[in-house]
C-alpha positions as CSV (number, residue, x, y, z in Angstrom):
1,M,6.7,5.9,-2.1
2,A,6.2,2.6,-3.4
3,E,7.4,1.7,-6.6
4,K,4.8,-0.8,-7.8
5,L,0.8,-1.0,-6.7
6,E,1.7,-4.5,-5.2
7,D,4.3,-2.9,-2.9
8,L,1.4,-1.3,-1.2
9,N,-0.4,-4.7,-0.3
10,L,-0.4,-6.2,3.0
11,P,2.0,-9.2,3.4
12,L,-0.4,-12.3,2.7
13,T,1.3,-14.2,5.5
14,V,0.3,-11.4,7.9
15,V,-3.4,-11.5,6.6
16,T,-3.5,-15.3,6.4
17,R,-2.3,-15.5,10.1
18,I,-5.0,-13.1,11.3
19,V,-7.6,-14.7,9.3
20,K,-6.8,-18.3,10.7
21,E,-7.0,-16.6,14.4
22,A,-10.3,-15.2,13.7
23,L,-12.1,-18.4,12.3
24,P,-13.3,-21.2,14.3
25,S,-11.3,-24.3,14.4
26,G,-11.7,-26.5,11.5
27,V,-12.6,-24.0,9.0
28,S,-10.4,-23.3,6.1
29,I,-10.3,-20.4,3.7
30,S,-9.4,-20.6,0.0
31,K,-6.4,-19.2,-1.5
32,E,-8.2,-16.8,-3.7
33,A,-10.3,-15.6,-0.6
34,R,-6.9,-15.1,1.4
35,T,-5.8,-12.8,-1.7
36,G,-9.3,-11.1,-1.8
37,L,-9.2,-10.2,2.0
38,A,-5.4,-9.1,1.4
39,K,-6.3,-6.7,-1.3
40,A,-9.6,-5.3,0.7
41,A,-7.5,-4.7,3.8
42,S,-4.8,-3.2,1.9
43,V,-7.4,-0.4,0.1
44,F,-8.9,0.0,3.7
45,V,-5.8,0.8,5.3
46,L,-4.7,3.2,2.5
47,Y,-8.1,4.9,2.7
48,V,-7.6,5.4,6.6
49,T,-4.1,6.5,6.1
50,S,-5.3,9.1,3.4
51,A,-8.0,10.4,5.8
52,A,-5.7,10.6,8.7
53,T,-3.0,12.6,6.4
54,N,-5.9,15.1,5.7
55,I,-6.6,15.6,9.5
56,V,-2.5,16.2,10.0
57,K,-2.3,18.5,7.2
58,N,-5.4,20.4,8.2
59,K,-3.6,20.9,11.7
60,K,-0.4,21.7,10.0
61,R,1.4,19.0,11.5
62,K,3.8,16.6,9.9
63,A,3.7,13.6,11.6
64,L,0.8,11.2,11.9
65,A,-0.2,9.7,15.4
66,G,-2.5,7.4,16.6
67,Q,-5.0,9.7,17.8
68,D,-5.3,10.9,14.1
69,V,-6.1,7.3,12.6
70,I,-9.1,7.4,15.3
71,D,-10.3,10.7,14.5
72,A,-10.1,9.7,10.8
73,M,-12.0,6.5,11.5
74,K,-14.8,9.0,12.7
75,D,-14.5,11.1,9.6
76,I,-15.3,8.3,7.2
77,E,-18.0,7.0,9.6
78,F,-16.6,4.0,11.1
79,D,-17.7,5.0,14.5
80,R,-18.2,1.3,15.6
81,F,-14.2,0.9,15.6
82,V,-13.5,4.1,17.4
83,E,-13.7,2.7,20.8
84,P,-12.1,-0.7,20.2
85,L,-9.1,1.4,18.5
86,G,-8.9,4.0,21.4
87,E,-8.7,1.0,23.9
88,A,-5.9,-0.6,21.9
89,L,-4.2,2.5,21.5
90,E,-4.2,3.2,25.4
91,H,-3.1,-0.6,25.9
92,Y,-0.4,-0.1,23.5
93,K,0.9,3.1,25.1
94,T,0.9,1.3,28.3
95,M,2.7,-1.6,27.2
96,A,5.4,0.7,25.4
97,S,5.8,2.7,28.5
98,A,6.5,-0.7,30.5
99,R,8.9,-1.9,28.2
100,K,10.6,1.4,28.1
101,S,10.9,1.5,32.1
102,A,12.1,-2.1,32.1
103,S,14.8,-1.3,29.5
104,M,16.0,1.7,31.6
105,K,15.8,-0.2,34.9
106,K,18.1,-2.8,33.2
107,K,20.4,-0.1,31.6
108,D,20.8,1.3,35.1
109,E,21.4,-2.0,36.7
110,Q,24.1,-2.8,34.1
111,E,25.6,0.6,34.8
112,D,25.7,-0.1,38.5
113,A,27.3,-3.4,38.1
114,E,30.1,-2.0,35.9
115,V,30.8,0.8,38.5
116,I,31.3,-1.9,41.2
117,E,33.4,-4.0,39.0
118,D,35.9,-0.8,38.4
119,D,36.4,-0.5,42.2
């Protein structure tokens, strides 16, 4: 667990990057606003995590999964985010599976090359 309350905050650099990507070009944001957004985002993440943890405990499981977060969003009445989060989760799973397949293929190719060299 975090030793200090500040340890639970999202990194300001990450929040700044996300905010800059979301804002139209030529628009800047003050340091105080970035700090406020970072704190608000941290509170939101902790709130959703708490709701998701309750779901996991009620299902008598120990590991929190992506679907638990989506279910938590429904529980805390953030329904407008459920569909985009579901799509993002599916995209992530597809990309992770593709990376894993590519890694396994590369590993197999390397093993085949080593066997040929040994002959």
